[in-house]
N, C-alpha and C positions, 0 to 999 in steps of 0.2 A: 608230618601229618598226612595219614592216608586218605585218599578218596576214591569212591566208586561210582561212576555214573551208569543210570541205567534207564531204560524208558518203558520196559513192558512188565517186569516182575520181580519180587523177591522171594527165594525160596529159603524158608528155614529149616533146619535139621537139628534135632537134638539126639544126641546118642542115649539110650535109655540104660541108665546105670545098672539097674537090676534085670536086664535083659527082658526074658519072658514073663516075670512077675510084674513089671512095669507096663509091659504091653498089655497084659491081661486086664489089668486096672483100666487102662483107657479103653479098650475093646468093650469091656463090661458097660460102659455108658453109652455104647452105640457107635463109637468111632471106627471107622472102616479098617480093616486089616488088608495091605496089598503084598502079595509074596510073588515077585517076579521069578520066572524060572532061570536056570543057569545061563540057558541059551538068550533070554531076554537082556539078562545083566550083561552078559558078553557083547551083545550087539549095542547095547546102549554105552559101553566103553569104546567100542570101536568107532560109534558115532561122534562121541566126545573128543576122541583124539583127531579125528578128521576136521572136526569144526575149528580146533585149536589150530592145526596147521594151516587152515584156510585164513585165520586171523593174523598169522606169523608168529604164533605162540610156540614155543617147545613144551609139549605136553608133559614132560618128564622132569622138567628142569627142579621143579621144588622137590620132588621125590628123591632126585639125586643129591641134592643139598642136604636133607635130612636123614636119608638114609631108609626112607619110608617105604610103603607098599608101592609096588609098579603100577599104580593105578594113574590113568592118564588125568590131566586136569585141563578143564576147557577155558581157563582165564587165568588171571593174575591175582597174586595175593596182595590184598590191600595194605595189611599191617605186617609184611615182611611173612618169612617162612615160619616163624614161631608164632604169629598171630598175636592176640590180646591174652593176659593172663587175668585170671579171676574175674572174669566177666559176668555181669547181672543179666540173666535172660529175660526177665519181666520187663526191666528198663529198656532193653534194646529194641524188643519187639513192641512195646509201647510207644517208642519214638517213632518207629516205622508207622505205626498206625495213626499217630498224630500229625504225620506229615501227609496225610490224605491217602493212606493206601489200606484196604479191606482184605480181610480173609476170605477167599474163596473156596479153599478146600483144606481139610485137616484129616490126616489118616496116619496109621501106623504102618511104617514100612518094615517088613521081614526081609532083609538083604541076605541073599545066599552067600555061603562062602565061594570065593574063588581062588584056587591054588595058583592060579597062571599070575596072580598079583602078589602072591605070598601073605594073603591074609589067613587069619586064624581058620580053623575048621568050623567051629561054630557058628550058626548064623547071628547077625547082629540086628538088633530092633532099634527104630528111630521113630521119634514123634516129629511128624512133617507138616508144615503149614506153607500154604501158597498165598501170596498177597500180591495184589495188582492195584493200580491207581483206581480210586472211586469212579465209577461210571462205566468202567470198561467191561466188567463181568459181574453177574449178581453176587452180593454177599451170601455167604452161607450161613444158616441158621444155626448157632451152636447152643444146645440145651444147658440149663444150669450145671448139671452134673458133668457134663463134659467140659465146660469151662472151669469148674473147680478143679477137674483131673488135670486138664492142661496146666492151669495156675501153679499145681503142686510141683511141676518140673521147672515150669519158667522162674518161680519166685527163687530158685536157689542160685548160687554163683558156679560157673563153670571154670576148671582151671585152664582151657583152652577155648579160644573164640577165632575162628578163621573166616574172614571176609572175602569174597572173590568177586572181582570185576571180570565179568563174562562178557563184556561188550553191550549187549542190549538188555542186560538183566544182572540181578547181584545174587549171591549165595552167602548165607550166614551158616556155618556149622559150629554147634556147641558139643564138646566132650568133656569129660571128666566132672561130673556134677558134685558138688558138696554144700555144706551148709555155709551160708553167707556169714563173712566176718567183717563186714563194713568197709573193706578196703577194695570195693569193686570198681573194675575198670570199664567204662561206659564206651558204647558206640552209639552215636545220634545221629540222626538224619535232619538234614535242613530240607525246606520246602522245594529246594531247586534240585534235590534228587542227589545230594552228595552225602557220603558217610563222613564222619571224622571223630577222631578218639579225643577223649577228654582225660 
């Protein structure tokens, strides 16, 4: 049983299956597009690597095991190097909200390619949501059109869901969207701030 404890926030990132097309539909509803420069991305990676080392974590351990990109990880995988399969996005995010967390930021992230990490040349787009315990930060107002567009992505199943325990926060990454087939594997959150798989 995997568990991740955190105290500050949960970061949810959904890789947009159709790239710019999906990103454009979200942006059309008024959701902000954020595009960091290559230099900003490189600095963020250096910071993540340094933070992992401060925690006594090998930032490249999981990548070495999976043969993935040379991108440092700032925490430890809760459900192993392969994560969860066929995960339900709406159920997972809904459980986080039901546990007393509110969405304080929603945006589309246009992540630049980084040849140093071995990533593909084309930029990737993500739907990103930041959730914190209620009362910590103001809840963001989400218009009906935005809520509908977000649900369009979350209501699908995802081939991979990786949950990371970063010490004082948690990250939930979704990739490989597909139609739900009823065999979803859920990540739920208890009110004491622990994730567990069912």
